[in-house]
PDB file of N, CA, C and O in Angstrom:
ATOM      1  N   MET A   1      11.328 -13.325 -13.451  1.00  0.00           N
ATOM      2  CA  MET A   1      10.471 -13.886 -12.440  1.00  0.00           C
ATOM      3  C   MET A   1       9.023 -13.547 -12.760  1.00  0.00           C
ATOM      4  O   MET A   1       8.757 -12.735 -13.645  1.00  0.00           O
ATOM      5  N   GLY A   2       8.104 -14.152 -12.060  1.00  0.00           N
ATOM      6  CA  GLY A   2       6.692 -13.886 -12.291  1.00  0.00           C
ATOM      7  C   GLY A   2       6.091 -14.936 -13.196  1.00  0.00           C
ATOM      8  O   GLY A   2       6.719 -15.947 -13.509  1.00  0.00           O
ATOM      9  N   LEU A   3       4.887 -14.683 -13.604  1.00  0.00           N
ATOM     10  CA  LEU A   3       4.187 -15.622 -14.468  1.00  0.00           C
ATOM     11  C   LEU A   3       4.623 -15.439 -15.912  1.00  0.00           C
ATOM     12  O   LEU A   3       4.887 -14.312 -16.329  1.00  0.00           O
ATOM     13  N   PRO A   4       4.705 -16.517 -16.690  1.00  0.00           N
ATOM     14  CA  PRO A   4       5.092 -16.393 -18.101  1.00  0.00           C
ATOM     15  C   PRO A   4       4.142 -15.459 -18.848  1.00  0.00           C
ATOM     16  O   PRO A   4       2.923 -15.548 -18.704  1.00  0.00           O
ATOM     17  N   GLY A   5       4.716 -14.571 -19.639  1.00  0.00           N
ATOM     18  CA  GLY A   5       3.909 -13.656 -20.429  1.00  0.00           C
ATOM     19  C   GLY A   5       3.360 -12.470 -19.653  1.00  0.00           C
ATOM     20  O   GLY A   5       2.644 -11.648 -20.224  1.00  0.00           O
ATOM     21  N   ARG A   6       3.677 -12.358 -18.361  1.00  0.00           N
ATOM     22  CA  ARG A   6       3.186 -11.245 -17.545  1.00  0.00           C
ATOM     23  C   ARG A   6       4.347 -10.342 -17.186  1.00  0.00           C
ATOM     24  O   ARG A   6       5.441 -10.822 -16.886  1.00  0.00           O
ATOM     25  N   ARG A   7       4.120  -9.045 -17.214  1.00  0.00           N
ATOM     26  CA  ARG A   7       5.146  -8.097 -16.805  1.00  0.00           C
ATOM     27  C   ARG A   7       4.855  -7.649 -15.384  1.00  0.00           C
ATOM     28  O   ARG A   7       3.695  -7.469 -15.013  1.00  0.00           O
ATOM     29  N   CYS A   8       5.876  -7.472 -14.608  1.00  0.00           N
ATOM     30  CA  CYS A   8       5.726  -7.020 -13.227  1.00  0.00           C
ATOM     31  C   CYS A   8       5.827  -5.504 -13.169  1.00  0.00           C
ATOM     32  O   CYS A   8       6.708  -4.909 -13.789  1.00  0.00           O
ATOM     33  N   ALA A   9       4.921  -4.883 -12.422  1.00  0.00           N
ATOM     34  CA  ALA A   9       5.000  -3.441 -12.207  1.00  0.00           C
ATOM     35  C   ALA A   9       6.230  -3.143 -11.364  1.00  0.00           C
ATOM     36  O   ALA A   9       6.581  -3.919 -10.475  1.00  0.00           O
ATOM     37  N   GLN A  10       6.883  -2.025 -11.640  1.00  0.00           N
ATOM     38  CA  GLN A  10       8.074  -1.647 -10.899  1.00  0.00           C
ATOM     39  C   GLN A  10       7.944  -0.213 -10.439  1.00  0.00           C
ATOM     40  O   GLN A  10       7.292   0.592 -11.104  1.00  0.00           O
ATOM     41  N   PRO A  11       8.557   0.123  -9.306  1.00  0.00           N
ATOM     42  CA  PRO A  11       8.523   1.509  -8.863  1.00  0.00           C
ATOM     43  C   PRO A  11       9.260   2.390  -9.859  1.00  0.00           C
ATOM     44  O   PRO A  11      10.110   1.916 -10.613  1.00  0.00           O
ATOM     45  N   ALA A  12       8.929   3.674  -9.854  1.00  0.00           N
ATOM     46  CA  ALA A  12       9.521   4.608 -10.803  1.00  0.00           C
ATOM     47  C   ALA A  12      11.008   4.852 -10.526  1.00  0.00           C
ATOM     48  O   ALA A  12      11.724   5.323 -11.410  1.00  0.00           O
ATOM     49  N   HIS A  13      11.475   4.547  -9.341  1.00  0.00           N
ATOM     50  CA  HIS A  13      12.871   4.755  -8.994  1.00  0.00           C
ATOM     51  C   HIS A  13      13.320   3.664  -8.017  1.00  0.00           C
ATOM     52  O   HIS A  13      12.493   2.953  -7.446  1.00  0.00           O
ATOM     53  N   ARG A  14      14.608   3.543  -7.837  1.00  0.00           N
ATOM     54  CA  ARG A  14      15.129   2.559  -6.886  1.00  0.00           C
ATOM     55  C   ARG A  14      14.819   3.023  -5.471  1.00  0.00           C
ATOM     56  O   ARG A  14      14.871   4.216  -5.171  1.00  0.00           O
ATOM     57  N   LEU A  15      14.500   2.083  -4.618  1.00  0.00           N
ATOM     58  CA  LEU A  15      14.160   2.400  -3.245  1.00  0.00           C
ATOM     59  C   LEU A  15      15.311   2.035  -2.321  1.00  0.00           C
ATOM     60  O   LEU A  15      16.017   1.055  -2.557  1.00  0.00           O
ATOM     61  N   SER A  16      15.495   2.810  -1.287  1.00  0.00           N
ATOM     62  CA  SER A  16      16.488   2.482  -0.273  1.00  0.00           C
ATOM     63  C   SER A  16      15.844   2.669   1.096  1.00  0.00           C
ATOM     64  O   SER A  16      14.800   3.310   1.219  1.00  0.00           O
ATOM     65  N   ASN A  17      16.467   2.113   2.107  1.00  0.00           N
ATOM     66  CA  ASN A  17      15.969   2.195   3.473  1.00  0.00           C
ATOM     67  C   ASN A  17      14.589   1.549   3.611  1.00  0.00           C
ATOM     68  O   ASN A  17      13.755   2.025   4.381  1.00  0.00           O
ATOM     69  N   VAL A  18      14.349   0.468   2.867  1.00  0.00           N
ATOM     70  CA  VAL A  18      13.083  -0.265   2.935  1.00  0.00           C
ATOM     71  C   VAL A  18      13.113  -1.175   4.160  1.00  0.00           C
ATOM     72  O   VAL A  18      14.057  -1.941   4.357  1.00  0.00           O
ATOM     73  N   VAL A  19      12.059  -1.080   4.988  1.00  0.00           N
ATOM     74  CA  VAL A  19      12.007  -1.908   6.199  1.00  0.00           C
ATOM     75  C   VAL A  19      10.946  -2.998   6.111  1.00  0.00           C
ATOM     76  O   VAL A  19      10.981  -3.960   6.878  1.00  0.00           O
ATOM     77  N   SER A  20       9.992  -2.852   5.174  1.00  0.00           N
ATOM     78  CA  SER A  20       8.946  -3.864   5.024  1.00  0.00           C
ATOM     79  C   SER A  20       8.339  -3.743   3.634  1.00  0.00           C
ATOM     80  O   SER A  20       8.293  -2.658   3.055  1.00  0.00           O
ATOM     81  N   ILE A  21       7.870  -4.881   3.104  1.00  0.00           N
ATOM     82  CA  ILE A  21       7.173  -4.870   1.822  1.00  0.00           C
ATOM     83  C   ILE A  21       5.867  -5.651   1.960  1.00  0.00           C
ATOM     84  O   ILE A  21       5.733  -6.516   2.825  1.00  0.00           O
ATOM     85  N   ALA A  22       4.918  -5.332   1.099  1.00  0.00           N
ATOM     86  CA  ALA A  22       3.650  -6.057   1.018  1.00  0.00           C
ATOM     87  C   ALA A  22       3.283  -6.138  -0.452  1.00  0.00           C
ATOM     88  O   ALA A  22       3.516  -5.195  -1.210  1.00  0.00           O
ATOM     89  N   ALA A  23       2.710  -7.264  -0.856  1.00  0.00           N
ATOM     90  CA  ALA A  23       2.360  -7.435  -2.261  1.00  0.00           C
ATOM     91  C   ALA A  23       1.026  -8.137  -2.400  1.00  0.00           C
ATOM     92  O   ALA A  23       0.659  -8.977  -1.577  1.00  0.00           O
ATOM     93  N   GLY A  24       0.313  -7.788  -3.438  1.00  0.00           N
ATOM     94  CA  GLY A  24      -0.956  -8.394  -3.807  1.00  0.00           C
ATOM     95  C   GLY A  24      -1.098  -8.161  -5.294  1.00  0.00           C
ATOM     96  O   GLY A  24      -0.262  -8.629  -6.067  1.00  0.00           O
ATOM     97  N   THR A  25      -2.127  -7.453  -5.719  1.00  0.00           N
ATOM     98  CA  THR A  25      -2.233  -7.060  -7.111  1.00  0.00           C
ATOM     99  C   THR A  25      -1.387  -5.820  -7.386  1.00  0.00           C
ATOM    100  O   THR A  25      -1.260  -5.393  -8.534  1.00  0.00           O
ATOM    101  N   GLY A  26      -0.818  -5.253  -6.351  1.00  0.00           N
ATOM    102  CA  GLY A  26       0.132  -4.158  -6.421  1.00  0.00           C
ATOM    103  C   GLY A  26       1.191  -4.412  -5.370  1.00  0.00           C
ATOM    104  O   GLY A  26       1.225  -5.478  -4.755  1.00  0.00           O
ATOM    105  N   SER A  27       2.054  -3.435  -5.165  1.00  0.00           N
ATOM    106  CA  SER A  27       3.120  -3.591  -4.177  1.00  0.00           C
ATOM    107  C   SER A  27       3.257  -2.336  -3.347  1.00  0.00           C
ATOM    108  O   SER A  27       3.001  -1.230  -3.823  1.00  0.00           O
ATOM    109  N   LEU A  28       3.667  -2.516  -2.093  1.00  0.00           N
ATOM    110  CA  LEU A  28       3.934  -1.413  -1.187  1.00  0.00           C
ATOM    111  C   LEU A  28       5.295  -1.631  -0.548  1.00  0.00           C
ATOM    112  O   LEU A  28       5.713  -2.766  -0.321  1.00  0.00           O
ATOM    113  N   ALA A  29       5.978  -0.535  -0.262  1.00  0.00           N
ATOM    114  CA  ALA A  29       7.216  -0.584   0.502  1.00  0.00           C
ATOM    115  C   ALA A  29       7.110   0.443   1.623  1.00  0.00           C
ATOM    116  O   ALA A  29       6.751   1.598   1.393  1.00  0.00           O
ATOM    117  N   LEU A  30       7.427   0.006   2.835  1.00  0.00           N
ATOM    118  CA  LEU A  30       7.487   0.906   3.979  1.00  0.00           C
ATOM    119  C   LEU A  30       8.942   1.301   4.155  1.00  0.00           C
ATOM    120  O   LEU A  30       9.818   0.448   4.298  1.00  0.00           O
ATOM    121  N   LEU A  31       9.190   2.610   4.144  1.00  0.00           N
ATOM    122  CA  LEU A  31      10.553   3.111   4.277  1.00  0.00           C
ATOM    123  C   LEU A  31      10.851   3.432   5.735  1.00  0.00           C
ATOM    124  O   LEU A  31       9.935   3.619   6.536  1.00  0.00           O
ATOM    125  N   GLY A  32      12.116   3.495   6.072  1.00  0.00           N
ATOM    126  CA  GLY A  32      12.564   3.731   7.434  1.00  0.00           C
ATOM    127  C   GLY A  32      12.079   5.040   8.032  1.00  0.00           C
ATOM    128  O   GLY A  32      12.029   5.178   9.254  1.00  0.00           O
ATOM    129  N   ASP A  33      11.719   6.008   7.186  1.00  0.00           N
ATOM    130  CA  ASP A  33      11.229   7.292   7.705  1.00  0.00           C
ATOM    131  C   ASP A  33       9.724   7.290   7.941  1.00  0.00           C
ATOM    132  O   ASP A  33       9.149   8.334   8.252  1.00  0.00           O
ATOM    133  N   GLY A  34       9.068   6.121   7.797  1.00  0.00           N
ATOM    134  CA  GLY A  34       7.633   6.026   8.061  1.00  0.00           C
ATOM    135  C   GLY A  34       6.742   6.381   6.897  1.00  0.00           C
ATOM    136  O   GLY A  34       5.531   6.513   7.071  1.00  0.00           O
ATOM    137  N   THR A  35       7.305   6.541   5.711  1.00  0.00           N
ATOM    138  CA  THR A  35       6.492   6.812   4.526  1.00  0.00           C
ATOM    139  C   THR A  35       6.278   5.529   3.739  1.00  0.00           C
ATOM    140  O   THR A  35       7.020   4.559   3.899  1.00  0.00           O
ATOM    141  N   VAL A  36       5.252   5.532   2.885  1.00  0.00           N
ATOM    142  CA  VAL A  36       4.891   4.368   2.085  1.00  0.00           C
ATOM    143  C   VAL A  36       5.018   4.718   0.612  1.00  0.00           C
ATOM    144  O   VAL A  36       4.575   5.782   0.179  1.00  0.00           O
ATOM    145  N   VAL A  37       5.622   3.822  -0.156  1.00  0.00           N
ATOM    146  CA  VAL A  37       5.702   3.950  -1.606  1.00  0.00           C
ATOM    147  C   VAL A  37       4.907   2.790  -2.185  1.00  0.00           C
ATOM    148  O   VAL A  37       5.089   1.643  -1.779  1.00  0.00           O
ATOM    149  N   GLY A  38       4.019   3.091  -3.141  1.00  0.00           N
ATOM    150  CA  GLY A  38       3.216   2.049  -3.769  1.00  0.00           C
ATOM    151  C   GLY A  38       3.307   2.111  -5.275  1.00  0.00           C
ATOM    152  O   GLY A  38       3.527   3.179  -5.845  1.00  0.00           O
ATOM    153  N   TRP A  39       3.139   0.967  -5.925  1.00  0.00           N
ATOM    154  CA  TRP A  39       3.112   0.915  -7.387  1.00  0.00           C
ATOM    155  C   TRP A  39       2.252  -0.258  -7.815  1.00  0.00           C
ATOM    156  O   TRP A  39       2.140  -1.260  -7.108  1.00  0.00           O
ATOM    157  N   GLY A  40       1.639  -0.115  -9.001  1.00  0.00           N
ATOM    158  CA  GLY A  40       0.702  -1.128  -9.465  1.00  0.00           C
ATOM    159  C   GLY A  40      -0.550  -1.109  -8.601  1.00  0.00           C
ATOM    160  O   GLY A  40      -0.622  -0.303  -7.673  1.00  0.00           O
ATOM    161  N   GLY A  41      -1.512  -1.935  -8.855  1.00  0.00           N
ATOM    162  CA  GLY A  41      -2.693  -2.116  -8.011  1.00  0.00           C
ATOM    163  C   GLY A  41      -3.267  -0.869  -7.392  1.00  0.00           C
ATOM    164  O   GLY A  41      -3.799  -0.015  -8.101  1.00  0.00           O
ATOM    165  N   ALA A  42      -3.171  -0.747  -6.085  1.00  0.00           N
ATOM    166  CA  ALA A  42      -3.831   0.313  -5.326  1.00  0.00           C
ATOM    167  C   ALA A  42      -3.085   1.632  -5.308  1.00  0.00           C
ATOM    168  O   ALA A  42      -3.642   2.631  -4.853  1.00  0.00           O
ATOM    169  N   GLY A  43      -1.850   1.678  -5.784  1.00  0.00           N
ATOM    170  CA  GLY A  43      -1.081   2.912  -5.719  1.00  0.00           C
ATOM    171  C   GLY A  43      -0.601   3.179  -4.309  1.00  0.00           C
ATOM    172  O   GLY A  43      -0.362   2.242  -3.546  1.00  0.00           O
ATOM    173  N   GLN A  44      -0.456   4.451  -3.951  1.00  0.00           N
ATOM    174  CA  GLN A  44       0.026   4.772  -2.625  1.00  0.00           C
ATOM    175  C   GLN A  44      -0.861   5.814  -1.986  1.00  0.00           C
ATOM    176  O   GLN A  44      -1.508   6.595  -2.683  1.00  0.00           O
ATOM    177  N   PRO A  45      -0.896   5.834  -0.648  1.00  0.00           N
ATOM    178  CA  PRO A  45      -1.743   6.799   0.044  1.00  0.00           C
ATOM    179  C   PRO A  45      -1.137   8.193  -0.037  1.00  0.00           C
ATOM    180  O   PRO A  45       0.083   8.343  -0.089  1.00  0.00           O
ATOM    181  N   ALA A  46      -1.978   9.199  -0.048  1.00  0.00           N
ATOM    182  CA  ALA A  46      -1.514  10.577  -0.015  1.00  0.00           C
ATOM    183  C   ALA A  46      -1.583  11.073   1.425  1.00  0.00           C
ATOM    184  O   ALA A  46      -2.587  10.863   2.106  1.00  0.00           O
ATOM    185  N   GLY A  47      -0.535  11.723   1.888  1.00  0.00           N
ATOM    186  CA  GLY A  47      -0.539  12.298   3.218  1.00  0.00           C
ATOM    187  C   GLY A  47      -0.716  11.282   4.325  1.00  0.00           C
ATOM    188  O   GLY A  47      -1.577  11.450   5.188  1.00  0.00           O
ATOM    189  N   CYS A  48       0.077  10.241   4.314  1.00  0.00           N
ATOM    190  CA  CYS A  48      -0.031   9.172   5.315  1.00  0.00           C
ATOM    191  C   CYS A  48       1.343   8.994   5.976  1.00  0.00           C
ATOM    192  O   CYS A  48       2.074   8.065   5.632  1.00  0.00           O
ATOM    193  N   PRO A  49       1.706   9.884   6.933  1.00  0.00           N
ATOM    194  CA  PRO A  49       3.017   9.804   7.564  1.00  0.00           C
ATOM    195  C   PRO A  49       3.039   8.848   8.761  1.00  0.00           C
ATOM    196  O   PRO A  49       2.001   8.350   9.197  1.00  0.00           O
ATOM    197  N   ASN A  50       4.225   8.609   9.271  1.00  0.00           N
ATOM    198  CA  ASN A  50       4.420   7.865  10.518  1.00  0.00           C
ATOM    199  C   ASN A  50       3.831   6.455  10.496  1.00  0.00           C
ATOM    200  O   ASN A  50       3.207   6.021  11.464  1.00  0.00           O
ATOM    201  N   VAL A  51       4.031   5.750   9.393  1.00  0.00           N
ATOM    202  CA  VAL A  51       3.498   4.402   9.232  1.00  0.00           C
ATOM    203  C   VAL A  51       4.455   3.403   9.885  1.00  0.00           C
ATOM    204  O   VAL A  51       5.673   3.516   9.750  1.00  0.00           O
ATOM    205  N   VAL A  52       3.881   2.416  10.599  1.00  0.00           N
ATOM    206  CA  VAL A  52       4.688   1.394  11.259  1.00  0.00           C
ATOM    207  C   VAL A  52       4.457   0.003  10.676  1.00  0.00           C
ATOM    208  O   VAL A  52       5.259  -0.903  10.904  1.00  0.00           O
ATOM    209  N   SER A  53       3.360  -0.177   9.920  1.00  0.00           N
ATOM    210  CA  SER A  53       3.058  -1.478   9.335  1.00  0.00           C
ATOM    211  C   SER A  53       2.198  -1.285   8.085  1.00  0.00           C
ATOM    212  O   SER A  53       1.393  -0.356   8.014  1.00  0.00           O
ATOM    213  N   ILE A  54       2.375  -2.173   7.098  1.00  0.00           N
ATOM    214  CA  ILE A  54       1.611  -2.090   5.859  1.00  0.00           C
ATOM    215  C   ILE A  54       1.022  -3.446   5.492  1.00  0.00           C
ATOM    216  O   ILE A  54       1.504  -4.486   5.942  1.00  0.00           O
ATOM    217  N   GLY A  55      -0.024  -3.425   4.670  1.00  0.00           N
ATOM    218  CA  GLY A  55      -0.625  -4.635   4.138  1.00  0.00           C
ATOM    219  C   GLY A  55      -1.232  -4.341   2.789  1.00  0.00           C
ATOM    220  O   GLY A  55      -1.551  -3.193   2.477  1.00  0.00           O
ATOM    221  N   MET A  56      -1.393  -5.380   1.985  1.00  0.00           N
ATOM    222  CA  MET A  56      -1.922  -5.222   0.638  1.00  0.00           C
ATOM    223  C   MET A  56      -2.991  -6.268   0.417  1.00  0.00           C
ATOM    224  O   MET A  56      -2.782  -7.445   0.712  1.00  0.00           O
ATOM    225  N   GLY A  57      -4.143  -5.849  -0.103  1.00  0.00           N
ATOM    226  CA  GLY A  57      -5.204  -6.777  -0.448  1.00  0.00           C
ATOM    227  C   GLY A  57      -5.409  -6.782  -1.943  1.00  0.00           C
ATOM    228  O   GLY A  57      -4.520  -6.392  -2.700  1.00  0.00           O
ATOM    229  N   GLU A  58      -6.560  -7.213  -2.367  1.00  0.00           N
ATOM    230  CA  GLU A  58      -6.888  -7.230  -3.785  1.00  0.00           C
ATOM    231  C   GLU A  58      -7.301  -5.829  -4.199  1.00  0.00           C
ATOM    232  O   GLU A  58      -8.446  -5.425  -3.996  1.00  0.00           O
ATOM    233  N   LEU A  59      -6.364  -5.088  -4.779  1.00  0.00           N
ATOM    234  CA  LEU A  59      -6.565  -3.719  -5.251  1.00  0.00           C
ATOM    235  C   LEU A  59      -6.816  -2.705  -4.141  1.00  0.00           C
ATOM    236  O   LEU A  59      -7.408  -1.656  -4.393  1.00  0.00           O
ATOM    237  N   PHE A  60      -6.375  -3.000  -2.903  1.00  0.00           N
ATOM    238  CA  PHE A  60      -6.415  -1.983  -1.859  1.00  0.00           C
ATOM    239  C   PHE A  60      -5.202  -2.147  -0.953  1.00  0.00           C
ATOM    240  O   PHE A  60      -4.644  -3.236  -0.819  1.00  0.00           O
ATOM    241  N   GLY A  61      -4.812  -1.045  -0.341  1.00  0.00           N
ATOM    242  CA  GLY A  61      -3.672  -1.049   0.563  1.00  0.00           C
ATOM    243  C   GLY A  61      -4.101  -0.605   1.947  1.00  0.00           C
ATOM    244  O   GLY A  61      -5.142   0.030   2.115  1.00  0.00           O
ATOM    245  N   MET A  62      -3.287  -0.945   2.938  1.00  0.00           N
ATOM    246  CA  MET A  62      -3.567  -0.589   4.324  1.00  0.00           C
ATOM    247  C   MET A  62      -2.266  -0.148   4.979  1.00  0.00           C
ATOM    248  O   MET A  62      -1.197  -0.695   4.705  1.00  0.00           O
ATOM    249  N   ALA A  63      -2.376   0.850   5.849  1.00  0.00           N
ATOM    250  CA  ALA A  63      -1.211   1.314   6.596  1.00  0.00           C
ATOM    251  C   ALA A  63      -1.636   1.604   8.030  1.00  0.00           C
ATOM    252  O   ALA A  63      -2.673   2.224   8.265  1.00  0.00           O
ATOM    253  N   LEU A  64      -0.833   1.155   8.979  1.00  0.00           N
ATOM    254  CA  LEU A  64      -1.064   1.436  10.388  1.00  0.00           C
ATOM    255  C   LEU A  64      -0.069   2.492  10.809  1.00  0.00           C
ATOM    256  O   LEU A  64       1.142   2.299  10.701  1.00  0.00           O
ATOM    257  N   GLN A  65      -0.592   3.629  11.298  1.00  0.00           N
ATOM    258  CA  GLN A  65       0.269   4.712  11.739  1.00  0.00           C
ATOM    259  C   GLN A  65       0.644   4.525  13.210  1.00  0.00           C
ATOM    260  O   GLN A  65      -0.008   3.776  13.937  1.00  0.00           O
ATOM    261  N   ASN A  66       1.699   5.216  13.635  1.00  0.00           N
ATOM    262  CA  ASN A  66       2.196   5.027  14.999  1.00  0.00           C
ATOM    263  C   ASN A  66       1.233   5.502  16.083  1.00  0.00           C
ATOM    264  O   ASN A  66       1.444   5.207  17.259  1.00  0.00           O
ATOM    265  N   ASN A  67       0.178   6.234  15.712  1.00  0.00           N
ATOM    266  CA  ASN A  67      -0.827   6.658  16.692  1.00  0.00           C
ATOM    267  C   ASN A  67      -2.011   5.689  16.751  1.00  0.00           C
ATOM    268  O   ASN A  67      -3.000   5.956  17.433  1.00  0.00           O
ATOM    269  N   GLY A  68      -1.910   4.563  16.035  1.00  0.00           N
ATOM    270  CA  GLY A  68      -2.967   3.558  16.045  1.00  0.00           C
ATOM    271  C   GLY A  68      -4.022   3.741  14.971  1.00  0.00           C
ATOM    272  O   GLY A  68      -4.966   2.954  14.899  1.00  0.00           O
ATOM    273  N   THR A  69      -3.884   4.759  14.135  1.00  0.00           N
ATOM    274  CA  THR A  69      -4.845   4.997  13.053  1.00  0.00           C
ATOM    275  C   THR A  69      -4.560   4.056  11.888  1.00  0.00           C
ATOM    276  O   THR A  69      -3.415   3.928  11.454  1.00  0.00           O
ATOM    277  N   MET A  70      -5.604   3.397  11.381  1.00  0.00           N
ATOM    278  CA  MET A  70      -5.496   2.533  10.212  1.00  0.00           C
ATOM    279  C   MET A  70      -5.998   3.317   9.004  1.00  0.00           C
ATOM    280  O   MET A  70      -7.104   3.857   9.032  1.00  0.00           O
ATOM    281  N   VAL A  71      -5.201   3.382   7.956  1.00  0.00           N
ATOM    282  CA  VAL A  71      -5.575   4.064   6.715  1.00  0.00           C
ATOM    283  C   VAL A  71      -5.741   2.999   5.640  1.00  0.00           C
ATOM    284  O   VAL A  71      -4.860   2.162   5.444  1.00  0.00           O
ATOM    285  N   ILE A  72      -6.888   3.033   4.939  1.00  0.00           N
ATOM    286  CA  ILE A  72      -7.189   2.064   3.882  1.00  0.00           C
ATOM    287  C   ILE A  72      -7.514   2.845   2.618  1.00  0.00           C
ATOM    288  O   ILE A  72      -8.252   3.829   2.676  1.00  0.00           O
ATOM    289  N   TRP A  73      -6.974   2.421   1.465  1.00  0.00           N
ATOM    290  CA  TRP A  73      -7.221   3.119   0.212  1.00  0.00           C
ATOM    291  C   TRP A  73      -7.245   2.116  -0.932  1.00  0.00           C
ATOM    292  O   TRP A  73      -6.767   0.989  -0.796  1.00  0.00           O
ATOM    293  N   GLY A  74      -7.806   2.539  -2.061  1.00  0.00           N
ATOM    294  CA  GLY A  74      -7.786   1.709  -3.262  1.00  0.00           C
ATOM    295  C   GLY A  74      -9.168   1.425  -3.806  1.00  0.00           C
ATOM    296  O   GLY A  74     -10.125   2.143  -3.516  1.00  0.00           O
ATOM    297  N   ASP A  75      -9.264   0.369  -4.598  1.00  0.00           N
ATOM    298  CA  ASP A  75     -10.486  -0.016  -5.289  1.00  0.00           C
ATOM    299  C   ASP A  75     -11.390  -0.823  -4.358  1.00  0.00           C
ATOM    300  O   ASP A  75     -10.951  -1.805  -3.759  1.00  0.00           O
ATOM    301  N   ASP A  76     -12.635  -0.416  -4.240  1.00  0.00           N
ATOM    302  CA  ASP A  76     -13.598  -1.131  -3.392  1.00  0.00           C
ATOM    303  C   ASP A  76     -14.851  -1.473  -4.201  1.00  0.00           C
ATOM    304  O   ASP A  76     -15.965  -1.411  -3.680  1.00  0.00           O
ATOM    305  N   THR A  77     -14.668  -1.834  -5.468  1.00  0.00           N
ATOM    306  CA  THR A  77     -15.828  -2.103  -6.326  1.00  0.00           C
ATOM    307  C   THR A  77     -16.632  -3.305  -5.860  1.00  0.00           C
ATOM    308  O   THR A  77     -17.816  -3.418  -6.178  1.00  0.00           O
ATOM    309  N   LEU A  78     -16.003  -4.207  -5.106  1.00  0.00           N
ATOM    310  CA  LEU A  78     -16.728  -5.378  -4.612  1.00  0.00           C
ATOM    311  C   LEU A  78     -17.264  -5.166  -3.195  1.00  0.00           C
ATOM    312  O   LEU A  78     -17.816  -6.090  -2.596  1.00  0.00           O
ATOM    313  N   ASP A  79     -17.102  -3.946  -2.653  1.00  0.00           N
ATOM    314  CA  ASP A  79     -17.626  -3.559  -1.343  1.00  0.00           C
ATOM    315  C   ASP A  79     -17.086  -4.446  -0.221  1.00  0.00           C
ATOM    316  O   ASP A  79     -17.791  -4.714   0.751  1.00  0.00           O
ATOM    317  N   ARG A  80     -15.856  -4.896  -0.349  1.00  0.00           N
ATOM    318  CA  ARG A  80     -15.260  -5.743   0.691  1.00  0.00           C
ATOM    319  C   ARG A  80     -14.831  -4.939   1.906  1.00  0.00           C
ATOM    320  O   ARG A  80     -14.844  -5.445   3.029  1.00  0.00           O
ATOM    321  N   GLN A  81     -14.451  -3.687   1.683  1.00  0.00           N
ATOM    322  CA  GLN A  81     -13.977  -2.865   2.787  1.00  0.00           C
ATOM    323  C   GLN A  81     -15.120  -2.082   3.427  1.00  0.00           C
ATOM    324  O   GLN A  81     -14.960  -1.529   4.515  1.00  0.00           O
ATOM    325  N   ASN A  82     -16.256  -2.034   2.767  1.00  0.00           N
ATOM    326  CA  ASN A  82     -17.408  -1.266   3.230  1.00  0.00           C
ATOM    327  C   ASN A  82     -17.075   0.206   3.390  1.00  0.00           C
ATOM    328  O   ASN A  82     -17.577   0.864   4.302  1.00  0.00           O
ATOM    329  N   ILE A  83     -16.214   0.736   2.492  1.00  0.00           N
ATOM    330  CA  ILE A  83     -15.907   2.158   2.476  1.00  0.00           C
ATOM    331  C   ILE A  83     -16.017   2.649   1.050  1.00  0.00           C
ATOM    332  O   ILE A  83     -15.984   1.853   0.112  1.00  0.00           O
ATOM    333  N   ARG A  84     -16.144   3.926   0.881  1.00  0.00           N
ATOM    334  CA  ARG A  84     -16.295   4.489  -0.454  1.00  0.00           C
ATOM    335  C   ARG A  84     -15.078   5.305  -0.884  1.00  0.00           C
ATOM    336  O   ARG A  84     -14.936   5.582  -2.075  1.00  0.00           O
ATOM    337  N   GLU A  85     -14.213   5.691   0.012  1.00  0.00           N
ATOM    338  CA  GLU A  85     -13.021   6.456  -0.319  1.00  0.00           C
ATOM    339  C   GLU A  85     -11.989   6.236   0.776  1.00  0.00           C
ATOM    340  O   GLU A  85     -12.218   5.459   1.702  1.00  0.00           O
ATOM    341  N   VAL A  86     -10.862   6.913   0.673  1.00  0.00           N
ATOM    342  CA  VAL A  86      -9.819   6.746   1.689  1.00  0.00           C
ATOM    343  C   VAL A  86     -10.425   6.997   3.056  1.00  0.00           C
ATOM    344  O   VAL A  86     -11.141   7.980   3.248  1.00  0.00           O
ATOM    345  N   ALA A  87     -10.149   6.131   3.994  1.00  0.00           N
ATOM    346  CA  ALA A  87     -10.708   6.252   5.339  1.00  0.00           C
ATOM    347  C   ALA A  87      -9.608   6.108   6.367  1.00  0.00           C
ATOM    348  O   ALA A  87      -8.685   5.311   6.196  1.00  0.00           O
ATOM    349  N   SER A  88      -9.705   6.878   7.433  1.00  0.00           N
ATOM    350  CA  SER A  88      -8.837   6.713   8.593  1.00  0.00           C
ATOM    351  C   SER A  88      -9.706   6.273   9.747  1.00  0.00           C
ATOM    352  O   SER A  88     -10.720   6.899  10.056  1.00  0.00           O
ATOM    353  N   ILE A  89      -9.299   5.190  10.379  1.00  0.00           N
ATOM    354  CA  ILE A  89     -10.089   4.629  11.463  1.00  0.00           C
ATOM    355  C   ILE A  89      -9.284   4.791  12.746  1.00  0.00           C
ATOM    356  O   ILE A  89      -8.315   4.061  12.952  1.00  0.00           O
ATOM    357  N   PRO A  90      -9.666   5.740  13.625  1.00  0.00           N
ATOM    358  CA  PRO A  90      -8.882   5.956  14.853  1.00  0.00           C
ATOM    359  C   PRO A  90      -9.061   4.799  15.838  1.00  0.00           C
ATOM    360  O   PRO A  90      -8.477   4.815  16.921  1.00  0.00           O
TER     361      PRO A  90
END
């Protein structure tokens, strides 16, 4: 699958208990325990527990935690997110 001549990034191990996925230039999987696994593109957030929803943009990822905090991480070279590093927005 995928585009001819292109290889798809894959997680380092098989995932189980996946409740949601998001894809862009990378991929994210939200697991049933509220953790996020990422590969390719933006990678995965460090120390981001209790996630209820995920999203993926162009080289950045987003996670909504159960307390309403939005966590955004990844590449912001085009200044689309107007942030310079991982940010939590309460």
